[in-house]
C-alpha positions in Angstrom: 102.9 84.2 104.3 106.4 85.9 104.0 109.5 84.4 102.2 112.1 84.6 104.3 116.4 83.2 104.8 117.4 81.9 108.4 120.9 83.3 109.1 122.9 81.1 112.1 125.9 81.6 112.9 128.9 80.7 115.7 131.1 82.7 117.1 134.0 80.2 118.4 135.0 77.0 118.4 133.9 75.9 121.5 130.5 76.8 120.4 131.1 75.0 117.4 131.8 71.6 119.2 128.6 72.4 121.4 127.0 72.5 118.2 125.0 75.7 119.1 124.7 76.3 115.3 122.2 73.3 115.5 120.4 74.4 118.2 120.2 78.0 116.7 118.8 77.0 113.2 116.6 74.4 114.8 115.0 77.5 117.0 115.0 79.6 114.3 113.3 77.3 111.9 110.5 77.0 114.9 110.7 80.7 115.1 109.9 80.7 111.2 106.5 78.9 111.7 105.7 81.3 114.6 105.9 84.4 112.2 104.1 82.5 109.3 107.4 82.5 107.2 107.9 80.2 104.5 111.7 79.4 104.3 113.2 77.1 101.3 115.6 74.7 102.5 118.4 76.2 100.6 117.9 79.3 102.2 118.5 78.4 105.7 122.4 79.5 106.0 124.8 78.5 108.4 127.9 80.7 109.2 131.2 78.8 110.6 131.9 82.2 112.7 135.2 83.5 110.6 134.7 84.3 106.9 131.7 86.0 107.3 130.9 85.2 103.6 127.7 83.1 104.4 126.1 86.6 105.2 126.7 87.8 101.3 123.8 85.1 100.5 120.8 86.6 102.7 122.3 90.0 101.7 122.2 88.7 97.8 118.4 87.1 98.4 117.4 90.6 99.7 118.8 92.8 96.6 117.3 90.5 94.5 114.0 91.1 95.9 113.6 87.4 96.5 112.9 87.4 100.5 110.9 89.3 102.6 113.0 88.8 106.2 115.8 87.5 107.3 115.4 85.4 110.9 118.6 85.6 113.0 118.5 84.4 116.7 120.2 87.6 118.3 121.7 90.6 117.2 125.3 89.4 118.3 124.8 86.6 115.9 123.9 89.2 112.6 127.8 90.4 113.0 130.4 90.8 115.9 130.4 94.1 115.8 127.6 96.8 116.7 128.2 99.0 114.1 128.2 96.5 111.8 124.6 95.0 113.3 123.2 98.8 112.2 124.4 99.2 109.5 123.2 95.2 108.1 120.0 96.3 109.6 119.8 99.4 107.4 121.0 97.1 104.5 118.2 95.1 104.6 115.2 97.9 105.5 116.6 99.8 102.5 115.8 96.4 100.2 112.5 96.3 102.1 113.4 93.2 104.1 112.5 92.8 108.0 115.3 91.5 110.2 113.4 89.2 112.9 115.1 88.1 116.1 113.9 85.2 118.8 111.6 87.6 120.8 113.0 85.8 124.0 116.8 87.4 123.0 115.6 90.9 122.2 116.3 92.3 125.5 118.9 90.0 126.3 121.5 93.1 126.8 121.4 96.7 126.7 123.0 96.4 123.7 120.1 94.4 122.2 117.4 97.2 123.3 119.5 100.0 121.8 119.8 98.2 118.5 116.2 97.1 118.5 115.7 101.0 118.9 118.0 101.8 116.2 116.1 99.1 113.8 112.9 101.0 114.4 114.0 104.4 114.0 115.4 103.5 110.6 112.1 101.7 109.3 110.3 104.4 110.5 113.1 107.0 108.6 112.4 104.7 105.5 108.4 104.7 105.6 108.6 108.9 105.8 111.2 109.1 102.8 109.0 106.8 100.6 105.9 109.0 101.7 107.5 112.0 100.6 109.3 110.9 97.6 106.2 109.0 96.3 104.2 112.2 95.9 107.4 114.3 94.6 108.3 112.2 91.9 104.4 111.7 90.5 104.7 115.9 90.6 107.7 116.0 88.6 106.7 113.2 86.1 103.3 115.1 85.7 105.1 118.3 85.1 107.4 116.5 82.7 104.3 115.4 80.6 104.5 111.9 81.8 101.4 109.7 81.9 102.6 107.4 84.7 101.7 109.1 87.4 98.2 107.0 87.1 97.9 103.8 88.3 95.9 103.2 84.9 94.5 104.3 81.8 91.4 106.9 82.6 88.1 105.2 81.0 88.3 106.0 77.2 91.9 105.3 76.9 94.5 102.3 76.7 97.7 102.8 78.4 100.8 101.8 76.0 103.7 101.3 78.0 107.8 102.6 77.2 109.6 101.3 74.6 113.3 101.9 73.5 111.6 104.2 71.1 108.9 106.3 72.6 107.7 107.1 76.0 104.4 105.5 77.8 101.2 107.3 76.7 97.7 107.0 76.7 96.1 105.7 73.3 92.2 106.2 72.7 89.7 103.4 73.1 87.1 104.0 70.6 84.8 101.8 71.9 85.0 103.3 75.3 85.2 106.7 73.7 81.7 106.4 72.2 80.2 105.8 75.8 82.2 108.8 76.9 80.8 111.1 74.4 77.5 109.9 74.7 77.8 110.7 78.7 78.7 114.0 78.0 76.4 115.1 75.3 73.3 112.9 77.9 74.5 115.2 81.1 75.6 118.6 79.1 73.9 119.6 75.9 70.6 117.7 75.7 67.7 119.1 77.9 66.4 117.0 80.9 63.7 115.6 79.2 65.8 113.7 76.6 67.9 112.3 79.1 66.3 108.6 79.3 68.4 107.3 76.5 70.3 103.9 76.7 73.7 103.7 76.3 75.2 103.0 72.7 75.8 99.2 71.6 79.2 98.0 73.0 
């Protein structure tokens, strides 16, 4: 289940008077259930449509890594200006947060459709960057002699975390090292007829 925030915004006094922000919030809560999203009550954010300060809250949650998605009624509720919509979606994407609009509103206008195409391109670009950076970064760390290129310590070693005084390193695990030596000797040094031996006691 994704942890998400809801962002609802009105853009005029008339909309505010007609209570459209409440209807937006209600629709988004139902949408969150459909998307299997968990939305804490304090992360249902309603904007008065003027200051835009309320948008800082989901942006902060995204930057802190506390949410995986932001649910918005339609692209124009995210921001009045189209260019800002694209920039905001890119910002959320970079933080690993998906921006979800209610499906029935997605293709309401040509601008909505274009925005969604930009959203897909941004997400694809980010995935490509991650795929390219990951092996390149591992190669660089390996050339520097760093051990963090592996997901865990090889059998026979213990991984020692980086500290303020030393880089991460592998420490020999004497118990496992004995097994490694035994296996090496069994399959390289001894003759075939002597290979049926029990492993050393652990």
